[in-house]
N, C-alpha and C positions, 0 to 999 in steps of 0.2 A: 739601659736601652729601653726597657719596658716603661720606666719612669718618664723618659723623654717623650715616648710615644703618647702616653696619657696626657702629658702637659700640652703637647701639640694639639691633640683632639679637643681638650678643654679650651685651648686658645681659639681654635676654629669655631667651636660652639659659641664662645663669648663674642667673637666678631660677628657671627651670623645674627645673634640676638641684638647686638648694637645696631646692625644695619636694619633689621626689622623694626626696631623702635624708632630709628630715624625716619624710616619711610612712613610709619604710622603717624608720627608727629607732623610730618610734612603734609600728609593727606588731610589730617584734621585741620591744620592751619588753612589750607586751600579751601576745604569745604566750609569752614566757618566764615571765611572772607566773602563767600557767595550767598550767605543766608539772609542778609539784610542790609539796608542802606541807612536806616534811621536808628539813632542811638536810643536805647531804653524805650522802644515802642514795640508792642506785641499786638499783631492783628491776626485773628484766627476766625475761622467759621466752619461749622460742620452742618451737614444735613442728613437726616436719617429717615427711613421709612419703616413703619412697623405694621403688622397685621396679625390677627388672631387665628386665621386659618392655617392649614398645613402647608399651603403653597401661596405664592404671590400672584394669584390670578383667578380666572373664572372659566368654567367649562360649560359647553352646551352639548347635551347628548340626547338624541331622539326628541328634540324640541319641535314644537309646531309653530308655524308662522303666526305672528300676532300684530295687531295694530299698535302704533306708538303709544296711544293713550293707555293701553294695558301694560305694555313694556315698561313705561315710566313709573308704574306703581308696583312692580314686582317686589314682594317683601318676604317671601318664604325663604327659609334657609337654603343655601346653594343657588339662589336666584340673583344674588348680588355679591359684591366683594367690597368690604370696608377696609380702609387703610388710613394711616395717619402719617403726615409728614411733619417733622419737627426740625427746628433750626436752633442752633446754639451759636451765637454770633459774638464777635469782638467788635471792633470798630470797622465793620465791613457790611457789604450788601451781597447776598447770594441770589443769583438767578437759578431757577430750577425748572425742570421739565418732567412731566408725567408722560411716560411713553408706554407702548405695548408692543409685544412681539407675538406672532402667531407660532404655535407649536407645529412642528413638522408633520405630526400624525393627524392634523385636522383634515377633514374631508369636505367640509362646506367651503364654497368659494367666498372670497372677501366681500363680494357684492350681495351675499345672502344674509349677512349678519350686521345688526345694528348695535351700537353702544351709546350709553347715556351716562354722563358723569355729573354728580351733584356734590355740593359742599353741604355737609351735615352738621356743621357747628351750630350749637344752640338747639339741636333737635329737629330742625326743619330742613327739608330738601330745597336747596337753592341751585337752580340749573347753572352749570358751568359749560357743559358741552351738550347741545341739543341732540336728540336722537339722530345719529349719523351712521351711514354704512361704513364699514371698515375700509372699503375701496375708495371712499371719498375723503378719508382723513389725510392730512398733510404728512409727508414723510420727512424725518429729520435729515438735514444735510448741513454740515458745519454749524450746528446749533450752538448758540451762545451759552447754553447751560452745561455744555460738556457732554450732551447725549451723543452716542455714536450714530453714524449715518445709517439710514435704512430702517428706522423704527417708526411705528405709527405714533404721531404726536397727539396726545389727548388734551394736554393743558400745559401752559407755561406761565410762570409768574416770578416774583422775587420776594425775598424776606429781607427786612431791614432792621428787625429786632428779634429777640428771643421769642419764639412763638411756636404754636402747634396747630395744624389744621387737619380736620377729619373729612374724608371723602368717601363717596359710595359710587361704585361702578356697576351698572346693570348691562346685560347683554341678552339679545333675543334674535330669533330668526325674523327677517323682514317680511312684512305681510304680502309683498309682491313676488316672493320667491316660491316656486313650485318645488316641493320636496320630491326627490326620487323615492323609489320604493325601499331601497336598502337604508340601513342605519347610517346616520350622519352625525359628525361631531365637529366642534370648533373649540379650540383651547387658546386662550389669550393670557399672556403673562404680563404683569404690570411692573414697570421699572421707574425709578426716580433717579435723576441725575442733577447735580448742582455744581456750580462754579462761582468763585468769588469774582465780583465785578472789579475790574482793574481800575 
């Protein structure tokens, strides 16, 4: 009787294993059939952002208002944020967007802060985004690069070959903003999104 019970248990375990294997093979077949339409063609594309600072952004703390001419030349440590966007492509084109989000503990209003984005490839600052108040930036909505809705759009472009671009973001208090007496901060986080062109 004990021997029959063990045989029944082993038979049930064997049947369960066979059922699980059948389900796994069926899932794999269905998944594979949806992965591609062209035979022997692989198209991939990736986009990455890298930076040397501890965080992907820039902070203003107790900064004084300044003219655009001065803000555009800020060059001391912690006065700008450098980052690199690299693309590794197959037979594809990638649209990308550089966006920014305001941290919730920022106390300065969006109309008090200006940003300035430059391309620093080759060692020279080439203006991409002229000095612009945060409040005047476009907001992402159903953006073609895959950026989520509601972020500040700093720049968008596309990659069509393996490449790497270097950027510098500067931020300062606008010259027409009157600072209150208490300490003020503004924290901006930079994000990069990319999507393959269909």
